[in-house]
N, C-alpha and C positions, 0 to 999 in steps of 0.2 A: 546641489539643489538650490533653488531660489527660495527666498523667505520674504514674507510681509510682516512687519512689526507694527501693529496698530497701537501707537502710544496713547491714543485717546479715541473714543467713538463719538465725541462731541463734534458738531459741525455747524457752521453758520450758513450753510447752503441747505436747500431742501430739494435735491434733484429727484425727479420722478424715477421710480424703479431702483433707488439706491440699493446696491447689493449688501450694504452694511446696515440697512434699516435706519440710517440716520434721519431719513425723512419721516420716520414714525416716532422716534424718541431720541433726543440728544442727551445722552446719559453722562453726567459729570462723574459718576462713580467708576467710569471706565478708564480714567486717567491712570497710566502706569506710574508706579513709584520707582525711585532709583534702585530699590532692591529687585523689583520686577525686571528692569532692563538688565541688571547684572545677571539675574538668573537666565534670561533669554540668551545672552551672550555665552554664558557658561555651557548651556545645553547645546548650542550650535557647535561650539568648539569640541565638546565631548562626543558628538554623534556624527559630525560631518567633516572629514579631513580636507575637503576642497569646496567650500560654499561658493555658490554662484552670485547672483545679484541679490542684494538686500535692499528692500524698499521700506522706508519709514513713511507710514501712512496713517490715516485716521478712519472715520471722521476727517477733520481738518487738523493735521498734526501741529500747525503753528499756533493753535489755540492752547496747546499745552505750554505752560510757562517754562518748562525745562527742555523744549524742543531742541534748541541748539546744543545744549549740554549733552543730551542723549545722543544726538548725531555724532558729536565728537567722541563720545565714549565708545560707541559701536565701531567707528572707524579705527580707533586706536587699539581695540581689544579683540575684535573678531579676526581670526587668522586667515590670511590669504583669500579673501573674497574678491570677486571680479569687479564689482561695481556697487556703489552706495547711492541710492536715489531718494530724494524727498518728493513725495506726491503732494502737491499743494495747489490750492485754487488761487494763490497769489493775492488773497484778500488782506494779508498782512505782509506787505512788501518789505517792511523793515526786517522782520524775522527771516523771510525768504532770502533776502539779500545777504543777511548775516551768515546763513547756512551756505549760500553759494560762495561767499568769500573764503570759506574754509576748504574749498575745493570739491564740493559735492555736486552731483548732478541734480538739477531741478526737473520735475516732470512737466516739461513744456511740449511733450510729444503730441499733444492735441492741437498744436499749431497756434496757440495764443497764450499770452500772459495776462490778458485782460479778464478780470473776474466775471464781468457780465457776459463776455463772449464764451468763456469756459462754461458758464451756467447753461447757455443756449446749446453748446455742443454736447454737454453731458445729457441734457434733456432729450436730445435726439439720438443718443447712443445707448442710453440705459433703458431697458425694457421693464415692464411691470414685474417686480420681484415677488408680488403677492399672487401671481397667476401661475398655476401649475399646468404645464403643457400636457402632462400625462392625464390629469383629470379633465382638461378642456378638449382633449382629442387632437391636439396640435402635433403634427409629425415631429419626431426628434431624431437626432443622429445617435450613433453609438456613444454612450457617455465616456467610454475610454478614450475617444478621440477629442474630448473637450479641450478647447484651446487654453483654458485655465489650468486644467490638470497637466497639460503638457509642460507647464512652467516648472513642474517638479524636477524635470531632468534638464532644465535650462533652455528648452526650445520655445517655451511659451512666455507670456507677459507677466504672469503672477508667480505665486509660489505658496509654500506652506504658511498658514496664517496663525499668528499668535496675538491674543488680545486679553484684556482684563474683563471679567464678567463674574458677578456674584462674589466679589471680594477676592478673586484669585485668577491666575493665568490659565488660559485654555488654548490648546493647539488643535488645529484642524487642517485638512488637506488644502482648502482654499477658502477665501472670504465668502463666496456664495454658499459653501457647505455649512459654515457657521450659522448663517442666517436661516437656511433651510432647516437645520437641526432644531433651532429654537422654534420656528414656526410649526414644525411637526411634533414638537414636544419630545424630541429624542436627543437632547443635549448629552445626556450621560452615555449614550451609545456611540456618538460620532464626534464628540469633542473630548479631547484627552488632556490629562493633567500635565504630562511631560512630553517632550519631543520623542523620547525613546519609546513611550507607549504608542504614540502615533505611528512611528516607523514599524512597529510590530503588528499593527492592525491590518485588517483585510480591506484593501482598497477596492476589490471587486464587489464587496458587500455595499460599500459606500455608493458605488456607481449604480447598483441595481435598486437601492432603496432610497437614496437621497438625490442623486444627480438626475434621475428621471423626472423630478419635479422642478428642474432648473431651466429657466428660459434661455440660458446661454447655449443649450444644445438643441434648441428648436430649429428645424430646417427652415420653416417659413415664419421668421420672426415678425414680419409685418403684421401677421395675424394678431400678435399681442397688442398692437396699437389699436386694433379695432375693438379691443375689450379693455381699454384703460379705464381705471376707476373701479374695477371689479376685484374681489378677493375670492379665491377658490375655497370651496368648503373645507378642504383638508387643512387649510391654514388658519381658519377663523379662531379656533380654540387656542392654538399656540400664539396667535397674534395678540389675543386679549391678555394672555398670561405675560407675554413679553412686555406689552405696553404697561400693564399694571406694575411690573417690576421696575422697568426703566423710568417710566414717568413718575411713579411714586417715589422712587429713590431720588430722582432729580429734585422733587419738591422738598424732601427731607433735607437734602444738602443745602438748598437755598435757605430754609428756615434755621438750620444750624449755623450757617455763616452769619445770619442776621442776629443771632444770639437769642432767638425766641422759638419755642416749640409750641406756642399756644395757638392751636388751629381755630379756637373759638373766635379769635380776633378777625379771622378771615371769613367768618360766617358759616362754617361747615366743618365736616370731618376731614381728616388728613387725606383720605382717598378721594373725597369729592373735590377738594381744592387742588390736589396735586396731579390728578390724572386728567389730561386734556382729551377731547374727542379725537378720533383718528382722522388725520387729514384725508382729503379726497385722493385716493391712490391714483398716481399717474397724472394728477392735476399739476401742470407745469406752472412754476412761479414766473416763468418768462413769458409764456403766451406767444401768440403769433404777432405779426406786424399789426400795429394799430389800425392799418388801413384795410386789412383783409376781412372778408365776410366771416370767416371762421372766428376771427378775433372778436368781431362785434357780438357774436352769439355767446362766446365764451366768457368775455370779461364784463358783460353788463351785470352790475350788482343787483341783488334783489331789491324789490321795492322797499323804500325806507318806511319805517313806522312813522306815524304822524307825531309832531312835537307834543300835541295835546295828549295823545295816548302815552307817550314816554313820560310826561310829567305826572300823569295819574299813576303810573306804575311805581313811582317812587324809587328809593335806593335799592329796593329788592328786585329790580328788573333783572331778567335772566342775563347773566354775564358769564358765559362759559369760560373756564380757565384755559389759558394758552401758555404752554411751556416755552414756546419760541425756539429759535435756532441760534442761540447766542445770548449774551447777557443783556440786561436792561440798564439804561442810563437815564437819569433825570437831568434835564437841561434847563438852565435859566439864562436869560439875556439881560445885561445891564449896560447902561451908557456911562457908568461911573459916578452918576449923581449920588451924593451922600444919602439922600432920602430913599432913593431907589435901592441902594446897597443895603440899607437898614431893613427895608421890606423883604429883600431877598433872604436875609438871615432869618427873619421871623418865619417866612414861608418854609424854608428848609428845615428849621427846627420843628415846626409843626408836623411836617411830613415824616421826619425821622421818629418823632414821638409816637405817631399813630400807626406806622407801617411796620410789619414784621417781615417784609420781603427783602431780598438781597438786591441792591442796585448800586451803581456808581453815580457820581454827581459831577456835572460839568457846568462851567459858567462861560458863556460866550461874551467877549468884550473886546473893545479896541485896545484896552490897556490892561495890564495885569491887575487882578482883583486881590484884595487883602487875603492872602492864603491862610493866615493863622486863624482868623475868625471863622472863615468858611470851613476849614478843616476841622476845627473844634466843634462846629455845629453839625458836621456830618456824623459824628458819633461812631466812627469805625468804618463808614462807607468810603470807598476810594474817591478821591477828588482830583480833578485837573482843570486847568484854565486854557481856553482856546482864544488866541489873540489874532489869528490870521483869517478869520471868516470873511472879512472884507475882500482880501485877495482871492479867496476861493470863489466868491460870487463874481468877481471881476473876470475870472477865467471863463465864465459862460456869457460874457457880454453885458452883465449888469453894471450899473453905475457909470457906464461909458459916457453918458451925457451928464452935464452939470446937475448936481442934486440940489433942487430948490424947493423941497417939500418941507412941510411943518414938522414931519416926523424925522427922527434921527436915522442914520444908517442902520443901526442895530435892529430896527423893526423888521428887517428882512432876513436877519441872520438865521432864524429857524429854518428857512427854506434851503440853506446851504448845508444843513446837517448831513443829508445823504451823500453829499459830494466830498465831505471832509474825510481824509484818511484817519483822523483821530477817532472816528466812530466806526471804523471798519469791523471791529470785533463785536459790535452790538447788533442784536436782532431787532430791537425796538427801542424807541426813545419816548419818554414822556416829557413833553415841553410844558413848563408852567410859567405864566406871567409872575412877576415878583409880587403882585398884589393879590395873591391867593393864599389861603390858609387851609390846611387839612384839619378836619374837625372830628373824624371818625376812623376807627380801624378798617372800615369798609373801603378805604382808599386802596387796599390791596386788590379789590375787585377791579378797580380801574387799571392798576399796573398789569393785571393778568387778563384783561378782557380779550376776547377772541376777535382777531382782525384778519383771519385768513380770507384772501380774496379782495381785501381792501388795502389801500396805501395809508390811510389815516382814519381816525375816529374822534368824535367829539360830541358836544352838546349844542343844540341849536341856540343861536343868538337871539336874545329877547327883542332886539331891534333889527333882526335879519332882513325884513322886507325893505327897510330903508337903506341898509348897507350893501345889499346884494348886487344889483345891476348886472347880473350874469347874462340876462337876455340881451342887453345892449352889447356886452362884450362879444357874444357869439354871433349876433346878427350883423354887427358893423365893424367893431374895432379889430377883431382878429382877421376878418376877411376869409374868403375861401381860397385854398382848400383847408386852411388851418382849422376853421370851425368844424368842418366835417371830421377831421382827424380827432379832435378833442371829443366830439360826440360819440364817435366810434369807440373811443377808449373808455370814456366815463360811463356811457350807456344812456338810454333815453330818460332814465329817472332824474338826470341832471336838472332838467327844467322844472321839476315838481318837488324835488326833495327839500328838506329843511336846510337852511343856511346856518352853518355851525360857527360858534365863537372859537377862535384859535388861541385863546388864552390858556385853555387846558386842552392840549392836543397830543394825541397818541399817534406816533409815526411807526409804521411797519417797515423798517429798513430792509428786511429780507425781500419784501414785495417790490419796493422801489428799485433796489439794486438789480433785480431781474430785468428791468427795463431802463437801465441807467442812461443809454443814449437818448431814449425817448423822454426821460425826465429832464435832461439837459435842454433838449429841443423845446420842451414846454416852457421852461424858464426863459429861453430866448424869445419865443413868440410872445409870452406875456409881457416881457420888458418892452418889446416893440410897441405893444398896445398901450402899455402904461405911459410911455413917452408921448403918446398922442392924446390920451383921454384923462390921465391923472385920476386914478381910482381913489376913493375915499379911504378905504382900508385895504391897501394893496396886498398885504401878506395874507389876510383872510380871503380876499377875492381870489388869489391864486389857489389856495387850498380848496375852496369851494367850487371853483370852475374848472380846474385843471387836474384834479386828483380824484381817484375812486375813494369815496369817504363813507364810512359807516356813520350814519346820522341819528341813530335811535338810542344813544346813551341817555340815561336818566338825567333830568335836570339837577338831581342831587349831587352829581359829580362836577357841576360847574354852576353854582347858584349865583345869579347875577343881580337879583333884585335886592332892595333894601329889606333888612330883617332876614330871617331864615327859619325853616322848619327844624324840628328837633332831630330829624333823621338826615340833615344835611351832611354831606361827605366832604366836599370842597367848596369853600365860600370864595367867590371872586368879587373883590371890592372895586368895581369899575367906576369910572368917572369921578364923582364927588364923594366917594365913600371911604377915602383914605383915612380920615380921622376915625371912622368906625373900626377900621382894620387895626390901627394903633391901640385903640381902647381894648379890642379883643385880645391882641397880642400881650398887652400888659396883664389883662385878666388871667390869661393862661400861663403867665410867667415866661414868655418867649423873648421879652425885651431885655 
């Protein structure tokens, strides 16, 4: 028999129709322990004298810190299996290559090792897992002929699935069946504690009561695409229960790692802060070509709220929580100037003091930054230094002409974050200028703000009308057809929306990676225009003109004026306010 060992159900992709429901909740409590893996191997050896293919899968298995160790253990301890395969999206090439070097097969049968291309392929091959063909009247084949169930005897692609859920291991006939059992609220009937219990169960009952709700046996699967975004009635109750468990558990793990369980700091109850809204089912993070008519209708963002309305809303503006599909990283950029480095430490210490969220910290710089001071300021958050961002941006044609600007190279480094492999495991990044200070625990609302459908989010710039010049960029500097491509991607609200300040910038890396070739092309087009017209604030101009940006964040999350209200969350000491920042840092004991 074949086996699927899900060493984690966490994933940094959000493929529509994921049969493991990773697009609904990326649950860190699903990580297998060494004892779990030893138990799986022991049960296979005890119940199957001649195992077939063993697939190590997830979620994304390379997110598990012991992925390589588990693969080695399985290969060394399962008796006489035919093949060991790692199913990966190649977003962690270092881990994937380490596994390959041990002699294992990587799952490149989809025809690509490129994560963006794999995302596109999976979006076109996975159907709406929340749609029941039985309830929707879609014709189905005999469940006994399912190509997944055929994997049990070695003739199909998959096999018996084992994963960790609710604190223990569960076995089921296939990965689809585990998700369907949860959605139908029948885990105790069709998910089993041991492999021996599974082998003694009635597969015919599974086919007649569970498999009839599976899109994998639909004869006319294209009908599922006509109903993307829908959830069948029979799944809604189970979906809510699953989301509450997986999403809530994920939030508890994040707070535990941060060393704080005080939900009051986040401004709400544990359930309110840890459970995110259900993503639009079947809504692809990849989308169509930016030139297609379908894409224009699909990717146009909603009309942005006016800056005035956002300012009046204050810090209590509705900011739905977002669990993300991967970890969060807070990023700073410095040119090594001692004054700038000092402000970086003050900013970081203020963020750590007020936030109860789990996040890593990265500093982008041409030269290594003093790691001891930064690490001590992180107070337990992981820290790393990235010194190759210049080369990363050169790879897309930037800096190819002599740099003669008044700004240093580093001003553009935030634009290279989605390109850098150092950030491949993160679902989102919060970029902060070094001249910012966190002043309130409500900064967690910024870290967890909902960016689905957007590539970035921020607060409007108080001098945005002066800095913008987007009209000129689109009308002349980019030229046609580039301007048409950008408008098709960003949407018609580009010319009327607020111009944001990029000193406090939230980047949705999951969304950007879904269109990585298009992101690279936008950088190239923008640099060509920059070489001709010399933008005043070229980093901000790129974010505002070339990206889908959520612009309705409250001004409390990036207060740029002199003085500040009592409910200010992040103070941004722009221009000549640096002395004020030092005074506040001394007052708060950050110096």
